[in-house]
Each structure stands twice: as C-alpha cells, then as structure tokens.
Steps between C-alpha positions, in 0.01 A plus 500: 500500500779739596686421178182562303463843660863586426445408136194723492687792652780441251241525223387835643861621498537393136175676418623824662829471311312461174279799579807715562699365207390687189686606188650800680676257732684364196553820303636728772772268641612412146537869411669568834749220443583616148603850609648415840733235353778421744314690773192287460520350851470844660222592259312177575532571872327835451241338274420237761453764769208657313380199297541226765537642852225761466235259364578263787473783752170599340363150554640498856344841573156382389531179702656671804235771526211264433376714212399373157572782258682829442210711623503338844878539517479871412212582735724626787596792272137597439184331380466713185868473407484122545207473260661731241835321516344154477286583200803652324714199587250237385423683177874539430596138561172397345312609188681826421862384486614162630233270351513648147882507531507125555300444182697750294834367625420135435380593151800721421764253619343160446246528220599782265846359409338170396161592352554861396336826601178499300190636670325165462778320688489763774121465537505120502775493760316753716186285498694188597721667761239710679242224463727256686585763763132564560413129518771436759402807703122454530546187711744618771440186706659300217796737456741304719426178313523655154802725555690358797488137387515523121596832342783594739692171466466527122635856510798399715577198282508704179702778662750241630572394141611852411707544818683166473579560134643844585756328724585232244539740206548857634482780246815661644678619812376765740538829318582843643231707669336771288262781585161486329427868441440809710362534853438164659667335200835637619483266798572181305876557497537772763267355768388153394326435834274803444433390141383165634273670752331712232466212253329301775221760500402382154389159620225673706520209745513713816170655389360163401595343834234710672243378249603136464496440875120490497514225235743300715295552817185375326693199365622420853145525635379264229734240652306524825735732693286741702714645781660835415835402648519183292388688187781750554752220548401323178484827305853595607630149422346521153664839451842362593463216247392743229773760544775238540411369154490855366847580634656190342341571162604868508863399550492255211318735261729794588797272436360422154488874431848564638653237268303606190667830409673336202160432342437872444666804347619776733523861377687626806179587687235233442469143379332462162344225290466575130556867580218512757531557875422179687317409819502195723269315264756524221769372737301188578393453139855514363634288787235235435587504130870460583454222755225296335493609136159525335354301790602786728221726383239235576651436846501873578143536374384227739691651795361848445148376434484295821665774706259765375191279519544419868563863592202621297277243667606603849459869428150458360404294804655739755345810342159337469516388867581852619247690291229249586582572865462879467211477253313173566212592272706354219599136539858373495442356151364835377806688624729236347317540169530881508872496580571236235323708233684820601835321492412344165428847357822660631705204375455633146684829567825303511766405750716813471205732566380296799849505655546870428177607670561276799832665595358812676253282689777269619707794622200619701371173644819303563652723773165527678463122488850434632458745786158369609643145506780605734270711718263204535783273608625764747147575622559389859817708543294820493175351631334545160490878553320647199725808510806288414315350204375836374825698528711221348261449209471876441877542465522191278219627281688826431786323324276236343271768355798693363646190330160416352442853369857521368457174309161612367643837394793341316265251335233742377662847496169647623667702776834569668573496870657810667879499478543542876283194564693293247833608651391408850367154413777401257812670640445608862308196620721189542420226246266740320688464172406131501129565579550371854485828690199360682733287715660786700171689513322192635770467765461864601123464512521192719738671745277807524191288543667286764617805696145638483374164627743511797403856597130415476559190711670702775217752509 
C-alpha cells in the first residue's frame, strides 16, 4: 500500500514537471548555452535560480501558507491588489501569452520545418494541438493518469535520445562567451550569472508555480489525502521531483548550446544562420540535425510537441479553476472553452509577436511574484504584519513598473520616459542596467517595513 502511494505521488511529481516543462524550457537554456560558451556553468546556475529554485519556492509557499492560488497569497498586501494581480497573472500565463506561445512555438520549431508554413498547415495543426490540450484539460481528475503516467515518460525518453547523442557526437568544444546585444544582452560575457537569471524569466515558471499548485493540490485530494498538513507535504515532495528533473535537463540542453557554436556563422556580435539572427529554437534544430541527421527534425518535433502540450493543458486547467472560483456562474468547462478559443486566436499572430508583447508584462509581474513568495515564507518573522507586505511590494513595484514601461516604450515608440528617471533606474540604482533594480529596492522596502513593524509593536 505504501509503495502504491509513493508511485502515485511520483506520478504527481512527473505531472508537475510536465506542466512546467514547455518549449521555453528548451529554447532559453539552449540560447543561453550558445552565447555563454565556456562560462555556461555560471550561466546555468543563474538560470536555475529563477527557473528552478523560484518555481519550487512558489510551490512551497502555496503549501506552507495553506492557500490555493496567487490571490490568496497576495491578500496580506490588500484585497483589491490581490485580485488585480491574480487576474493579470492568470491571463498572462494563460490565454494572452503562455498558452498561445506553446502552440506557436511547437508549430514554428517542430511542424513548419517539416510541413511548411502554409495557412492550411497552420490551421490544421492549431485544431489538433488546441483540441488535444482542451480534451486533456476538461477532465482534471484524469490529468495525473494522462500526463504523469504516459506523456511525461514519453517526453523524457525522446529528450534522452538527443542528450545521449550530443555526448557521443558533440558538434564542437565549448566556445568563448559572447554578448548578445545591448542592455541585458551584455551580461552573457560580462556577467553570465545575471544573464542566466534574466533568461530564466522567460520560462514563466515562477509565475506558473502559483497557478499550477492548485492543480497539484486537487490531484493530491483525488488520491484521498484530506489533511492540510499531509497535502502540503505531498505538494512539496512533488515540487522537489519536478524541479530536480528540470535542473538536470537545463544543464544538458545548455551544454548542447555551448558546444554548438560551430554550427552557426558569427559576425562579431551575433550568431547567424543563413544570414538571419537565431534564437534557441534554431540552436536545437541545427543541433538535432547535426546529431541525428534528417531524423533529428522529427525527434525535435516530438519533444517540442509533448513539452508544449503538457504545459498548455495545465495552464488551461489552472486558469479555468481560478476563474470558475471567482465567477462560478460559468462552469469550469465553460471557462476552459473560452480560454482555449482565445489562445487559439492569438496563436495566429505568430511566435515573435507573442514573445515581444509578453516582455513588459514579465518585467512587471516577475519581481512582484518573487517578492511575495519570499514574504510568504518569512511571514512568521514579522508576525504577518501587513505594513511589511505593503512597503516591500510598493518599493518593488516602482522598479518593476519602470522596467515594464521602459520595455514597452522601446518596443512601440509611443512615448519616452523622462531622462532623470531613466538615469536613476539604469545608472544610479545597482543592477538597474540589467533590469534587476527591483532587488535593492525590495531590500530597502523590507527593511523600512520591518522597522515600522518593530516600532508599532513597541507602541
């Protein structure tokens, strides 16, 4: 009986891994490895801090506090802020960005190179991909069985083929580190740890951890576990299994990128393929072609399809669960249908557009998410004083809002920020040049809030 339960909990861990592991979890470490070269270990360390440690802490925070979603976790700041933040988070990791990105990425990397880019192919693939995602998501009680027991092992088996082959027939040695452009791109050679941290944002897993936890908790309850303490224990154990697998795969995929520089042209600033600037998808595509020949494209297509499908399924389920909770007039299935149709529509604008428009949102939401996770874990040290939450989040939001507006301004050209503001956030504020100025501001906010808490306690 005990062994049976352990197997079930292992299946939940595999399910959580599969929910986290989307195409971004392949593309970003491959790109990071390509540019970091000989410094790839330091870059991977930074990547794992934001793409492995933070998702685990997010799961732990949900389990530790006994909450089920981001809104409950944010409520100590304020009720209205918690609702606003949660809606923004679920829409971002759901129908507006992450779900359509999974479809667009799997099409761009796995399908287009084989079947072409005709509109008919794109439509047919969308119907198959989003249809499967929807079918898996509308029966959440079956999600562990369908994903944890079948799809995840298949994903790992196919990915193992690519990794093993990369060791047997490496494309080359570890190349030198190169910067990948201006701003944050300068960190690849000059501060590879910071480059890894920023690239880890792209996976969106720290955001998703607050949403996926409700899926895991419901899966645990379906196994007959009712006590909150036991639910938290199993949820955390599942999170450890999931992120351990993620960390191992990130190291292997980054290594593939770091040894693949010889497969591309280098113009002194960027790596090119047929004269075009490349991304992590090109790295994996060319590496697969090198390691496995024409079979490589098919192997990569299967890997990306399975990785994206599981993530899309989990996101549809998590978003439908949350919006059904705050608006029960619509059933879970109705919300899942709405989000699937929205994602299907946005899929057609293309991968580059989806990624581009998601950047300002990530810069805004990621720092707030990281800080609320740490505040939740440190809750007892300041007796859950709302003032500590509010001051810390306010200071964090200043830098996060600046980075979001700066990215939006550069992207659209609709407005320019005052020069004094730009100078402060990019030159005066430590780490501001790497879009991480929120770190020192969050620290200052926490100290001020904690001092306020101590004075209020004495009075």
